[in-house]
C-alpha positions as CSV (number, residue, x, y, z in Angstrom):
1,M,0.0,0.0,0.0
2,K,2.8,2.4,0.8
3,K,4.4,1.7,-2.5
4,Y,1.1,2.5,-4.2
5,F,0.7,5.8,-2.5
6,G,4.3,6.6,-3.2
7,T,3.8,6.0,-6.9
8,I,0.7,8.3,-6.9
9,L,2.7,11.0,-5.1
10,L,5.5,10.8,-7.5
11,T,3.1,11.0,-10.5
12,C,1.4,14.0,-8.9
13,L,4.8,15.7,-8.4
14,I,5.9,15.0,-12.0
15,S,2.6,16.4,-13.3
16,A,2.9,19.5,-11.2
17,V,6.5,20.1,-12.4
18,S,5.3,19.6,-16.0
19,L,2.5,22.0,-15.5
20,A,4.8,24.6,-14.0
21,Q,7.0,24.4,-17.0
22,S,4.4,25.3,-19.4
23,G,3.7,29.0,-20.5
24,K,0.2,30.3,-21.4
25,V,-1.2,31.8,-24.6
26,F,-4.2,34.2,-24.9
27,D,-5.0,34.8,-28.4
28,H,-8.1,37.0,-28.6
29,L,-7.2,40.0,-26.4
30,L,-8.4,43.7,-27.2
31,M,-7.2,47.2,-26.7
32,R,-8.7,50.5,-27.9
33,S,-6.8,52.5,-30.5
34,D,-7.6,56.3,-30.8
35,I,-5.3,56.5,-33.9
36,L,-7.1,53.8,-35.8
37,D,-10.5,54.5,-34.1
38,M,-11.2,50.9,-33.3
39,E,-10.6,47.9,-31.1
40,R,-7.4,46.1,-32.0
41,K,-6.8,42.4,-31.3
42,Y,-3.6,40.9,-30.1
43,A,-2.2,37.6,-28.8
44,I,0.3,37.1,-26.0
45,Y,2.6,34.3,-24.8
46,L,3.4,34.4,-21.0
47,P,6.4,32.3,-20.0
48,P,6.3,29.5,-17.4
49,G,6.1,31.0,-13.9
50,Y,4.8,34.4,-15.0
51,E,1.7,34.3,-12.8
52,T,3.6,33.3,-9.7
53,S,6.7,35.4,-10.0
54,E,7.2,39.0,-9.5
55,R,10.0,39.5,-12.0
56,S,9.8,41.5,-15.2
57,Y,10.7,39.9,-18.6
58,P,12.2,40.7,-22.0
59,V,9.7,41.0,-24.8
60,L,9.6,39.9,-28.4
61,Y,7.1,41.5,-30.8
62,L,6.3,38.7,-33.2
63,L,4.5,39.8,-36.5
64,H,2.2,37.6,-38.7
65,G,2.0,37.5,-42.5
66,A,-0.6,38.4,-44.9
67,G,-3.8,36.4,-44.7
68,D,-3.2,35.6,-41.0
69,D,-4.0,37.6,-37.9
70,Q,-2.8,37.7,-34.3
71,S,-3.6,34.0,-34.0
72,G,-1.3,32.9,-36.8
73,W,1.8,32.2,-34.8
74,V,-0.3,30.6,-32.1
75,Q,-2.3,28.2,-34.4
76,F,0.1,27.4,-37.2
77,G,3.5,28.6,-35.7
78,E,3.0,26.6,-32.4
79,V,4.6,29.5,-30.6
80,M,3.7,28.1,-27.1
81,H,5.1,24.6,-27.7
82,I,8.2,25.8,-29.4
83,T,9.0,28.5,-26.9
84,D,8.3,26.3,-23.8
85,Q,10.8,23.8,-25.3
86,A,13.4,26.5,-26.0
87,I,13.1,27.9,-22.5
88,Q,13.2,24.4,-20.8
89,S,16.3,23.4,-22.8
90,G,18.1,26.5,-22.0
91,V,18.3,27.6,-25.7
92,A,16.2,30.8,-24.9
93,T,15.6,32.9,-21.8
94,A,12.1,33.3,-20.4
95,M,10.4,36.1,-22.3
96,I,7.0,37.5,-23.1
97,I,5.9,37.3,-26.9
98,V,3.4,39.8,-28.2
99,M,1.6,39.1,-31.5
100,P,-0.5,42.1,-32.7
101,D,-3.2,41.9,-35.4
102,A,-2.3,43.7,-38.6
103,D,-5.1,42.2,-40.8
104,E,-8.3,44.1,-39.7
105,G,-9.0,47.5,-41.3
106,Q,-6.1,47.9,-43.8
107,R,-3.7,45.0,-44.0
108,G,-0.1,45.6,-43.2
109,Y,2.3,47.4,-40.7
110,T,2.8,50.7,-42.5
111,N,1.1,54.0,-42.5
112,D,-0.8,54.5,-45.8
113,V,0.4,56.9,-48.5
114,M,-2.0,59.6,-47.6
115,G,-1.7,59.3,-43.9
116,N,-5.4,58.2,-43.3
117,W,-4.5,54.8,-42.0
118,R,-1.6,55.0,-39.5
119,Y,-0.7,51.5,-38.3
120,E,2.9,52.2,-37.7
121,D,2.0,55.2,-35.6
122,F,-0.5,53.2,-33.7
123,F,2.2,50.5,-33.0
124,F,4.7,52.8,-31.5
125,E,2.5,55.5,-29.9
126,E,-0.3,53.3,-28.5
127,F,0.3,49.5,-28.8
128,V,3.9,49.2,-27.3
129,P,3.2,51.6,-24.4
130,F,-0.1,49.8,-23.6
131,I,1.6,46.3,-23.6
132,E,4.4,47.6,-21.5
133,R,2.0,49.0,-18.9
134,E,-0.3,46.0,-18.8
135,Y,2.5,43.3,-18.5
136,R,5.6,42.9,-16.4
137,I,8.0,43.9,-19.2
138,R,11.5,45.3,-18.9
139,A,10.8,48.4,-21.1
140,E,14.4,49.1,-22.2
141,K,15.9,48.8,-25.7
142,R,18.2,45.9,-24.6
143,Y,15.2,43.8,-23.6
144,R,13.0,44.5,-26.6
145,A,13.2,42.6,-29.9
146,V,11.0,42.3,-33.1
147,A,10.6,39.4,-35.5
148,G,8.1,38.3,-38.1
149,L,7.4,36.4,-41.3
150,S,6.5,37.5,-44.9
151,M,4.5,40.7,-44.4
152,G,5.6,40.6,-40.8
153,G,9.1,40.3,-41.9
154,G,8.7,43.5,-43.8
155,G,7.2,45.0,-40.6
156,T,10.2,43.8,-38.8
157,Y,12.5,45.7,-41.2
158,Y,10.4,48.9,-41.0
159,F,10.1,49.0,-37.3
160,A,13.7,48.3,-36.5
161,L,15.0,50.5,-39.3
162,H,12.7,53.4,-38.3
163,R,13.3,53.0,-34.5
164,P,16.8,51.6,-33.9
165,D,16.6,53.2,-30.6
166,L,13.9,50.8,-29.4
167,F,15.0,47.3,-30.5
168,S,18.1,45.4,-29.6
169,A,17.5,42.6,-32.2
170,A,15.4,42.2,-35.4
171,C,14.8,38.9,-37.1
172,P,12.9,39.2,-40.5
173,L,11.9,35.8,-41.9
174,S,11.0,35.3,-45.6
175,A,10.4,39.0,-45.6
176,A,8.5,41.2,-48.0
177,V,11.1,44.0,-48.3
178,G,8.8,46.7,-49.8
179,P,9.3,48.2,-53.2
180,L,12.7,47.5,-54.7
181,S,12.5,50.6,-56.9
182,V,10.4,53.7,-57.3
183,S,8.6,52.0,-60.2
184,D,7.4,49.3,-57.9
185,V,5.5,51.7,-55.8
186,E,2.6,51.9,-58.3
187,M,2.0,48.2,-57.8
188,Y,1.9,48.7,-54.0
189,M,-0.6,51.6,-54.4
190,K,-2.9,49.6,-56.6
191,R,-2.8,46.6,-54.1
192,R,-3.9,49.1,-51.3
193,G,-6.6,50.8,-53.4
194,M,-4.6,54.0,-53.7
195,A,-3.6,54.0,-57.4
196,D,-4.4,57.7,-57.7
197,A,-2.0,58.9,-55.0
198,P,0.0,61.9,-56.0
199,V,3.5,61.2,-57.4
200,Q,5.1,63.2,-54.6
201,K,3.3,61.1,-52.0
202,Q,4.3,57.9,-53.7
203,Q,7.9,59.1,-53.6
204,E,7.8,59.9,-49.9
205,W,6.2,56.4,-49.2
206,F,9.0,54.7,-51.2
207,E,11.6,56.4,-49.2
208,K,9.9,55.4,-46.0
209,Y,9.2,51.8,-46.8
210,S,11.8,50.6,-49.3
211,V,14.2,48.5,-47.1
212,L,16.9,48.7,-49.7
213,D,16.6,52.5,-49.9
214,M,16.7,52.8,-46.1
215,I,19.8,50.6,-45.8
216,K,21.6,52.6,-48.5
217,K,20.9,55.8,-46.5
218,M,21.4,54.3,-43.0
219,P,23.4,56.8,-40.7
220,E,26.8,55.6,-39.7
221,D,25.9,55.7,-36.0
222,S,22.9,53.3,-36.6
223,K,24.8,50.5,-38.4
224,K,25.6,48.6,-35.2
225,S,22.6,49.7,-33.2
226,V,20.4,46.6,-34.0
227,R,21.5,42.9,-34.1
228,W,20.1,41.5,-37.4
229,Y,19.1,37.9,-38.1
230,I,17.8,37.4,-41.7
231,D,16.4,34.0,-42.8
232,C,14.8,33.0,-46.1
233,G,14.3,29.6,-47.8
234,D,16.1,28.9,-51.0
235,D,12.7,28.1,-52.7
236,D,10.9,31.2,-51.4
237,F,9.5,33.6,-53.9
238,L,10.8,36.5,-51.7
239,Y,14.4,35.1,-51.9
240,E,15.6,37.8,-54.3
241,G,14.6,40.8,-52.1
242,N,16.1,39.3,-49.0
243,S,19.3,38.5,-50.9
244,L,19.6,42.0,-52.2
245,V,19.1,43.3,-48.6
246,H,21.9,41.0,-47.5
247,I,24.2,42.2,-50.2
248,E,23.4,45.8,-49.5
249,M,24.1,45.3,-45.8
250,R,27.4,43.8,-46.7
251,K,28.2,46.8,-48.9
252,N,27.4,49.2,-46.1
253,E,29.2,47.1,-43.4
254,I,26.1,46.5,-41.4
255,P,26.7,43.5,-39.1
256,H,24.0,40.8,-39.6
257,E,23.5,37.0,-39.7
258,F,22.0,35.7,-43.1
259,R,20.7,32.2,-43.3
260,I,19.5,30.3,-46.3
261,R,17.9,26.9,-45.6
262,D,16.1,24.4,-47.7
263,G,12.5,25.3,-48.0
264,G,9.8,27.7,-49.2
265,H,7.3,30.1,-48.0
266,T,5.7,27.7,-45.6
267,W,4.8,27.3,-41.9
268,S,6.9,24.2,-41.7
269,Y,9.8,26.5,-42.6
270,W,9.0,29.2,-40.0
271,R,8.4,26.6,-37.2
272,Q,12.0,25.6,-37.8
273,S,13.1,29.2,-37.8
274,L,11.4,30.2,-34.5
275,P,13.8,28.3,-32.2
276,E,16.8,30.1,-33.9
277,V,15.0,33.5,-33.5
278,L,14.5,32.8,-29.8
279,Q,18.1,31.8,-29.3
280,F,19.3,34.8,-31.2
281,V,17.3,37.4,-29.3
282,S,18.1,35.7,-26.0
283,K,21.8,36.3,-26.5
284,G,21.1,40.0,-26.4
285,F,18.8,39.7,-23.4
286,H,21.5,37.9,-21.4
287,Q,24.3,39.5,-19.6
288,Q,27.6,38.7,-21.4
């Protein structure tokens, strides 16, 4: 009988330890945006022990791609399972992961060409301050990173290039890098229903959201401000743009990691990328 109860006790202890090692995800949370004049959705991953500890955590803003919303990384990217494993194995430090919705209203992470839809302004002026008030986050550049796939990879470039003072690391995956030339802007305008935008406005938008153009004009004192990890599959249709960004970074002596693996524009590829991203950003979060 003692052996029986001992077995039960051991099983309960193992179950309790396993439960304690699991983070939590909430994938349909809301906040009010005055800039966008609407409720905005977001998802969040809270690491193991968040609810019982009093410590503050580093944060990774993880951006979804076109056609998904804030639940994409939760449902298809398996963010909780992968991050739990990375933390438990010591590959990554415990962190909060925030996944905003950029699908409702006008899709994307940019302001529009006429300034009527200001998603990027919303992100910096409302969303980040809201998240860092609501959750125990270490609100310093060193403990803040951004990553994303496809459209969200583009958002990663835009956010880190526009605000290198805010992010210690940026990890664009299979990224849409914006218009490669001024002539490409017309296609972007048509896609957003703004084909009649004035030429001057289109030029301004190009200068703000062409990753190649921003890298060519990057100030010298910003070149080492952000740690870059760029990843794109060899069969990805966005391979050319990411390769050109890598080449331009090399020309301009901007330190970065550039990874090419076997694969295409798929969730199976990005699920393999996520542990590498978590490890990369964690190196900056840790004390050397």
